[in-house]
MARVEX-43547 format. One line per field, with one value per residue: residue number from 1; residue in one letter; x, y, z of N, C-alpha, C, O, CB in turn. Coordinates in Angstrom, 3 decimals. Glycine has a CB too. Layout:
residues N
seq = [NUM,...];
type = [a,...];
n_xx = [X,...];
n_yy = [Y,...];
n_zz = [Z,...];
ca_xx = [X,...];
ca_yy = [Y,...];
ca_zz = [Z,...];
c_xx = [X,...];
c_yy = [Y,...];
c_zz = [Z,...];
o_xx = [X,...];
o_yy = [Y,...];
o_zz = [Z,...];
cb_xx = [X,...];
cb_yy = [Y,...];
cb_zz = [Z,...];
***
This chain:
residues 117
seq = [1,2,3,4,5,6,7,8,9,10,11,12,13,14,15,16,17,18,19,20,21,22,23,24,25,26,27,28,29,30,31,32,33,34,35,36,37,38,39,40,41,42,43,44,45,46,47,48,49,50,51,52,53,54,55,56,57,58,59,60,61,62,63,64,65,66,67,68,69,70,71,72,73,74,75,76,77,78,79,80,81,82,83,84,85,86,87,88,89,90,91,92,93,94,95,96,97,98,99,100,101,102,103,104,105,106,107,108,109,110,111,112,113,114,115,116,117];
type = [m,t,a,g,a,r,a,a,l,a,l,a,a,l,g,g,a,c,a,v,l,a,g,a,f,a,a,h,l,a,s,a,d,a,a,a,l,l,e,k,g,a,r,y,q,l,a,h,a,l,a,a,m,a,v,l,a,l,p,l,p,r,a,a,a,l,a,g,l,l,a,a,a,g,s,l,f,a,g,s,l,y,t,l,a,l,g,a,p,a,a,l,g,w,v,t,p,v,g,g,t,a,m,v,a,g,w,l,l,v,a,a,a,a,l,r,r];
n_xx = [1.112,0.766,2.060,-0.031,-2.071,-2.228,-2.455,-5.053,-6.601,-6.413,-6.983,-9.619,-10.765,-10.593,-12.705,-14.480,-14.732,-15.510,-17.785,-19.331,-18.867,-20.201,-22.834,-23.897,-23.569,-25.338,-27.536,-28.300,-26.670,-27.724,-29.607,-32.877,-32.896,-29.912,-28.890,-30.591,-28.621,-26.150,-26.602,-26.746,-24.727,-22.980,-24.294,-23.294,-20.413,-20.274,-20.547,-18.936,-16.109,-16.316,-17.022,-14.571,-12.603,-13.813,-12.579,-10.201,-9.234,-9.519,-8.394,-6.825,-4.163,-3.060,-5.798,-7.700,-6.275,-5.999,-8.500,-9.516,-8.639,-9.728,-12.228,-11.883,-11.265,-13.866,-14.841,-14.850,-17.538,-19.083,-18.001,-18.324,-21.002,-21.288,-19.535,-21.514,-23.487,-23.099,-23.152,-21.301,-20.669,-22.700,-21.486,-19.501,-20.360,-19.940,-18.324,-19.309,-19.949,-17.492,-16.752,-18.162,-18.629,-15.943,-16.170,-17.951,-16.290,-14.477,-15.902,-16.400,-13.854,-13.241,-15.261,-14.173,-11.642,-11.895,-13.533,-11.553,-10.147];
n_yy = [-1.368,2.167,5.023,7.271,6.184,4.797,7.014,8.018,6.055,5.786,8.301,7.997,6.024,7.225,9.431,7.551,7.094,9.628,10.057,8.027,9.245,11.642,10.664,9.655,11.893,13.532,11.672,11.462,13.864,16.049,19.174,19.138,20.578,20.855,18.114,17.337,18.020,17.343,14.403,14.189,15.172,12.776,10.706,11.362,11.831,8.808,7.287,7.973,7.696,5.242,4.516,5.448,3.768,1.002,1.932,2.069,-0.405,-0.989,-2.024,0.466,2.056,5.054,6.435,5.588,6.467,9.400,9.658,8.701,10.654,12.695,12.157,12.011,14.445,15.370,15.300,17.827,18.397,17.693,18.163,20.600,20.952,19.694,21.746,24.000,23.129,22.904,25.028,27.280,30.086,31.428,31.492,30.252,28.309,28.314,26.401,23.808,23.620,23.472,21.177,19.058,19.024,18.339,15.613,14.902,15.311,13.040,10.773,11.276,11.291,8.201,7.241,7.886,6.711,4.259,3.945,4.871,1.789];
n_zz = [0.188,-1.072,0.464,-0.139,-0.260,2.446,3.986,3.455,4.189,7.069,7.456,6.918,8.669,11.040,10.148,10.566,12.828,14.295,12.835,14.137,17.185,16.773,16.059,18.409,20.636,19.477,19.710,22.436,23.856,22.357,21.692,19.760,17.239,16.829,16.634,14.445,12.538,13.406,13.148,10.151,9.332,10.315,8.839,6.261,6.476,7.411,5.383,3.320,4.770,4.751,1.875,0.594,1.979,0.607,-1.654,-1.793,-1.818,-4.232,-7.727,-8.465,-7.820,-7.642,-8.466,-6.289,-4.057,-4.341,-4.613,-2.221,-0.387,-0.782,-0.089,2.197,3.035,2.335,4.650,5.804,5.226,6.623,9.174,9.193,9.820,12.323,13.893,13.518,14.730,17.453,18.050,16.703,15.061,12.018,9.743,8.871,7.632,5.185,4.690,4.388,1.442,0.305,1.753,0.717,-2.178,-2.461,-1.851,-3.784,-6.196,-5.451,-6.024,-8.404,-9.642,-8.946,-11.002,-12.997,-13.163,-13.275,-15.692,-17.483,-17.197];
ca_xx = [0.318,1.318,1.989,-1.255,-3.529,-2.633,-2.717,-6.602,-7.337,-5.650,-8.603,-11.208,-10.993,-10.153,-13.411,-15.726,-14.559,-15.917,-19.203,-20.446,-19.198,-20.909,-24.155,-24.330,-23.551,-26.892,-28.786,-27.969,-26.632,-28.083,-31.011,-33.735,-32.109,-28.321,-29.133,-30.644,-27.453,-25.014,-27.391,-27.101,-23.092,-22.354,-24.463,-22.528,-19.010,-19.592,-20.671,-18.054,-15.660,-16.756,-16.789,-13.230,-11.450,-14.006,-12.417,-8.674,-9.036,-9.879,-6.816,-6.503,-3.748,-3.270,-6.972,-7.870,-5.600,-6.641,-10.430,-9.870,-8.355,-10.995,-13.896,-11.547,-11.464,-15.065,-15.255,-15.295,-18.707,-19.573,-17.253,-19.137,-22.185,-21.205,-19.763,-22.636,-24.505,-22.215,-23.201,-20.493,-21.110,-23.209,-20.569,-18.299,-21.294,-19.234,-16.897,-19.968,-19.888,-16.444,-16.420,-19.316,-17.277,-14.732,-16.964,-18.265,-14.812,-13.985,-16.888,-16.086,-12.367,-13.507,-15.703,-13.075,-10.593,-13.195,-13.478,-10.045,-9.215];
ca_yy = [0.233,4.122,6.333,8.034,4.742,4.881,8.360,7.957,4.825,6.228,9.434,7.425,5.752,8.534,10.049,6.642,7.210,11.339,10.341,7.596,10.029,12.755,9.803,9.179,12.893,13.825,10.955,11.385,15.247,17.969,19.678,18.958,21.273,20.491,16.566,17.176,18.538,15.936,12.719,14.536,14.693,11.972,9.705,11.943,10.868,7.393,6.975,8.561,6.981,3.707,4.287,5.533,2.113,0.076,2.435,2.033,-1.802,-1.212,-1.814,1.716,2.349,6.986,7.365,5.063,7.069,10.305,9.648,8.631,11.640,12.985,11.559,12.290,16.212,15.729,15.206,19.249,19.138,17.007,18.936,22.377,20.505,19.508,22.924,25.468,22.530,23.192,27.006,28.011,30.902,30.377,32.038,28.856,27.143,28.209,25.262,22.932,23.214,22.943,19.603,18.424,19.411,17.026,14.299,15.185,14.730,12.291,10.058,11.433,10.412,7.004,7.163,8.273,5.943,3.402,4.127,4.338,0.815];
ca_zz = [0.252,-0.842,1.446,0.091,0.340,3.940,4.777,3.018,5.018,8.286,7.396,6.308,9.706,11.758,9.777,11.031,14.266,14.170,12.787,15.491,18.139,16.269,15.999,19.846,20.886,19.084,20.676,24.118,24.332,21.255,21.308,18.496,16.004,16.668,16.570,12.969,12.119,13.553,12.427,8.603,9.223,10.931,7.406,5.190,6.883,7.397,4.239,2.709,5.402,4.124,0.175,0.819,2.297,-0.421,-3.300,-1.704,-2.076,-5.754,-7.769,-8.988,-6.623,-7.781,-8.406,-5.165,-2.891,-4.456,-4.403,-0.815,-0.151,-1.631,0.448,3.550,2.539,2.300,6.238,6.345,4.974,8.443,10.284,9.328,10.299,13.415,14.692,13.303,15.863,18.190,18.327,15.350,14.121,11.012,8.584,9.304,6.546,4.162,4.453,3.864,0.064,0.278,1.774,-0.297,-3.454,-2.106,-2.048,-5.401,-7.038,-5.199,-6.808,-9.996,-9.612,-9.063,-12.244,-14.525,-13.034,-13.769,-17.289,-18.287,-17.030];
c_xx = [0.894,1.117,0.830,-2.497,-3.683,-2.635,-4.607,-6.971,-7.408,-7.398,-9.626,-11.467,-11.456,-12.004,-14.824,-16.163,-16.050,-17.461,-20.093,-20.167,-20.232,-22.945,-24.278,-23.799,-25.278,-27.766,-28.685,-27.782,-27.312,-29.271,-31.732,-32.382,-30.619,-28.218,-29.230,-29.200,-26.246,-25.755,-27.003,-25.247,-22.521,-22.695,-24.137,-20.773,-18.533,-20.011,-19.605,-16.305,-15.622,-16.296,-14.871,-12.171,-12.535,-13.002,-10.600,-8.636,-9.435,-8.437,-6.358,-5.666,-3.647,-4.652,-7.305,-7.426,-5.949,-8.157,-10.406,-9.244,-9.230,-11.831,-13.359,-11.951,-12.745,-15.573,-15.472,-16.550,-19.513,-19.396,-17.807,-20.396,-22.360,-20.809,-20.469,-23.636,-23.942,-22.627,-22.220,-21.190,-22.040,-22.315,-19.634,-19.285,-21.119,-18.651,-17.901,-19.986,-18.857,-16.310,-17.196,-18.957,-16.519,-15.035,-17.321,-16.982,-14.185,-14.800,-16.648,-14.627,-12.563,-13.778,-15.230,-11.875,-11.013,-13.379,-12.433,-9.364,-9.348];
c_yy = [0.979,4.357,7.405,7.296,4.778,5.996,8.212,6.915,5.592,7.555,9.163,6.587,6.643,9.661,9.167,7.352,8.696,10.653,9.388,8.834,11.038,11.897,10.099,10.741,13.490,12.847,10.869,12.917,16.570,18.175,18.966,19.272,20.801,19.026,16.436,17.335,18.168,14.694,12.870,14.129,13.754,10.718,10.276,11.260,9.665,6.593,7.231,7.274,5.733,3.345,4.739,4.175,1.424,1.061,2.046,0.517,-2.020,-1.847,-0.684,2.322,4.445,6.863,6.508,6.300,8.329,10.654,9.595,9.632,12.766,13.222,12.017,13.824,16.400,15.383,17.157,19.586,18.564,17.687,20.291,22.136,20.514,21.062,23.807,24.058,22.379,24.517,27.463,29.008,30.465,30.964,31.188,27.786,27.234,27.071,23.918,22.472,22.438,21.389,18.741,18.135,18.460,16.273,13.878,14.612,13.403,10.654,10.144,10.847,9.153,6.444,7.173,6.532,4.105,3.042,3.898,2.881,-0.439];
c_zz = [0.183,0.430,1.620,0.299,1.992,4.438,4.833,3.987,6.783,8.182,7.458,7.651,10.972,11.443,10.570,12.358,13.902,14.205,13.620,16.671,18.111,16.952,17.695,20.490,20.642,19.127,21.554,24.608,23.430,21.674,19.837,17.192,15.483,15.968,15.123,12.082,12.224,13.130,11.071,8.681,9.201,9.418,6.905,5.744,7.106,6.531,3.323,2.976,5.060,2.242,0.362,1.010,1.041,-1.856,-3.116,-1.981,-4.230,-6.405,-9.204,-8.207,-6.879,-7.361,-6.820,-4.133,-3.110,-4.122,-3.112,0.083,0.535,-0.649,1.879,4.085,2.607,3.647,6.699,6.132,6.421,9.520,10.627,10.171,11.893,14.526,14.650,14.523,16.662,18.795,17.450,15.126,12.568,9.591,8.064,8.400,5.256,3.742,4.041,2.597,-0.063,0.549,0.764,-1.779,-3.704,-2.343,-3.375,-6.184,-6.687,-5.954,-8.060,-10.461,-10.001,-10.231,-13.263,-14.248,-13.597,-15.116,-18.162,-17.746,-18.201];
o_xx = [1.771,0.263,0.566,-3.564,-4.718,-2.879,-5.303,-7.953,-8.432,-8.485,-10.560,-12.680,-12.497,-12.422,-15.834,-17.189,-17.169,-18.194,-21.271,-21.173,-20.983,-23.793,-24.995,-23.360,-26.123,-28.854,-29.098,-28.474,-27.367,-29.975,-31.061,-31.504,-30.225,-27.578,-28.437,-28.932,-25.338,-24.969,-26.835,-24.682,-21.630,-21.797,-25.004,-20.223,-17.377,-19.961,-19.519,-15.690,-14.525,-15.655,-14.083,-11.243,-11.752,-12.929,-9.866,-7.589,-9.516,-7.491,-5.862,-6.176,-4.332,-4.940,-6.916,-8.261,-6.351,-8.717,-11.195,-9.323,-9.378,-12.176,-14.182,-12.607,-13.082,-16.781,-16.093,-16.994,-20.413,-20.129,-17.832,-20.791,-23.218,-21.442,-20.385,-24.615,-24.168,-22.381,-22.427,-22.403,-22.011,-22.732,-19.047,-19.044,-21.712,-18.488,-17.364,-20.027,-18.861,-15.869,-16.702,-19.055,-16.351,-14.384,-17.073,-16.902,-13.492,-14.157,-16.673,-14.395,-12.224,-13.121,-15.616,-11.555,-10.395,-13.363,-12.304,-8.141,-8.569];
o_yy = [1.090,4.002,8.111,7.621,4.787,5.977,8.271,7.235,5.805,7.482,9.812,6.415,6.624,10.435,9.709,7.870,8.565,10.646,9.650,9.401,11.321,12.303,11.062,10.235,13.765,13.054,9.757,13.342,17.748,17.232,18.358,18.634,20.504,18.822,15.765,16.707,18.468,13.887,11.787,13.133,13.528,10.015,10.063,10.276,9.239,5.371,6.402,6.542,5.186,2.473,3.832,3.789,1.237,0.561,1.801,0.277,-2.946,-2.123,-0.871,3.305,5.076,7.080,7.312,6.964,8.812,11.600,10.356,9.452,13.353,14.360,12.377,14.230,17.540,15.171,17.597,20.659,19.136,17.875,20.919,22.912,21.097,21.418,24.638,24.559,21.218,24.895,28.677,28.869,29.321,30.710,31.341,26.580,26.641,26.780,23.006,21.265,21.247,20.558,17.813,17.046,17.834,15.712,12.812,13.486,12.757,9.660,9.169,10.121,8.780,5.523,6.655,5.639,3.182,1.888,3.155,2.770,-1.392];
o_zz = [1.040,1.243,2.593,0.821,2.658,5.645,5.847,4.657,7.433,8.754,7.929,7.772,11.630,12.304,11.018,12.798,13.407,15.194,13.862,17.097,19.045,17.747,17.969,21.522,21.494,18.589,21.884,25.533,23.781,22.035,19.003,16.611,14.355,14.937,14.463,11.057,11.449,12.635,10.508,8.230,8.383,8.954,6.057,5.249,7.116,6.663,2.417,2.200,5.175,1.655,0.090,0.300,0.109,-2.978,-4.073,-2.580,-5.037,-5.667,-10.316,-7.670,-6.074,-6.184,-5.973,-3.519,-2.052,-3.568,-2.551,1.298,1.607,-0.327,2.720,5.045,2.928,3.753,7.666,6.541,7.036,10.491,11.686,11.041,12.556,15.519,15.555,15.077,17.002,19.940,17.473,14.973,12.114,8.461,6.993,8.433,4.355,2.557,3.412,2.355,-0.373,-0.245,0.123,-2.345,-4.750,-3.224,-3.939,-6.675,-7.473,-6.290,-8.811,-11.427,-11.124,-10.716,-14.311,-15.033,-14.129,-15.544,-19.135,-17.834,-18.176];
cb_xx = [-0.352,0.322,3.056,-1.469,-2.875,-1.916,-1.957,-6.983,-6.079,-3.305,-9.002,-11.225,-10.132,-8.192,-13.144,-15.301,-12.384,-15.298,-19.639,-19.958,-18.253,-20.401,-23.998,-23.378,-22.377,-27.084,-29.232,-26.360,-25.149,-28.244,-30.827,-35.323,-31.918,-27.485,-30.519,-31.675,-27.383,-24.420,-29.444,-27.954,-22.418,-22.973,-25.505,-22.804,-18.632,-19.686,-21.656,-18.132,-16.029,-18.805,-18.117,-13.228,-11.548,-16.024,-12.989,-7.911,-10.430,-10.384,-6.019,-7.525,-2.061,-3.106,-8.349,-7.079,-4.096,-6.386,-11.539,-9.553,-7.960,-11.546,-14.493,-10.016,-11.010,-15.745,-13.542,-14.586,-19.475,-18.794,-15.807,-19.811,-22.345,-20.264,-19.072,-23.601,-25.208,-21.023,-22.673,-20.347,-19.879,-25.196,-19.814,-18.088,-22.855,-18.496,-15.633,-20.840,-19.818,-15.814,-16.749,-20.543,-16.156,-14.219,-18.188,-18.469,-13.541,-13.835,-18.140,-16.110,-11.637,-14.287,-16.263,-11.613,-10.160,-14.402,-13.706,-8.707,-9.401];
cb_yy = [0.748,5.542,7.152,8.883,2.553,4.210,10.068,7.518,2.988,6.955,10.129,6.218,5.226,9.362,10.245,4.897,7.686,12.562,10.304,5.693,10.508,12.971,7.846,7.456,13.387,14.282,9.898,10.423,15.485,18.097,21.392,20.334,22.756,20.437,15.958,18.267,19.399,15.592,12.469,16.610,14.944,11.764,9.149,13.985,11.041,6.675,7.438,10.349,7.146,3.682,5.838,6.325,0.902,-0.221,4.692,2.585,-2.787,0.420,-3.616,2.499,1.249,7.986,7.283,3.703,6.880,10.404,8.216,7.352,11.826,11.882,9.413,12.042,16.735,15.168,14.187,20.325,18.765,15.755,19.150,23.217,19.196,18.364,23.450,26.142,21.427,23.129,27.749,27.231,31.491,30.407,33.162,28.256,27.245,28.937,24.861,23.165,24.227,23.651,18.989,19.430,20.512,16.583,14.354,17.009,15.728,12.655,10.434,13.107,10.260,6.789,7.717,10.681,6.188,4.077,5.299,5.618,0.316];
cb_zz = [1.209,-1.703,1.069,-0.970,-0.052,4.782,3.690,1.317,4.916,7.994,6.397,4.546,9.803,10.635,8.266,11.325,15.030,12.377,11.373,16.356,18.419,13.938,15.339,20.561,20.147,17.802,20.646,24.505,24.514,19.116,21.090,18.498,16.404,18.291,17.385,12.480,12.441,15.295,12.440,7.972,9.908,12.717,6.729,5.182,7.709,8.521,3.909,3.478,6.257,4.282,-1.210,1.957,4.666,-0.659,-3.765,-0.155,-0.708,-6.588,-8.000,-9.211,-6.294,-9.659,-9.996,-5.099,-2.728,-5.370,-5.042,-0.320,-1.077,-2.610,0.237,3.663,0.923,1.204,7.375,5.815,3.309,9.018,9.890,7.530,9.761,13.316,14.800,10.743,15.789,17.528,20.102,13.937,13.872,10.836,8.958,11.590,6.558,4.241,6.325,4.084,-0.866,1.025,3.210,-0.398,-3.124,-1.014,-1.365,-5.789,-6.774,-3.823,-6.627,-10.408,-8.194,-8.395,-12.418,-14.158,-11.345,-13.501,-17.605,-17.967,-15.546];
***
């Protein structure tokens, strides 16, 4: 496994852990409004953590590592929702589309790599 793939795997695993923690916080400690943001962030982050791990298993070494890193960068999407749920200023919401764009770019990179094979 390349260094980039190892980094992507580590980030995906950390993203999975954060998603579980956010979901637990939403279920037990958050207000209803905050819980909705936390649950949405956790759902997206967990799905992309698992997707990043799956992509890393594909025989597309460079594309897989980059797609994994983009999926991990997509944690910015979830992280911005988490911070908003915890009371951060709404101005931090600009980070959400950056993370979402990284998630979409990761998926597109996997599609392009699969079609080139």
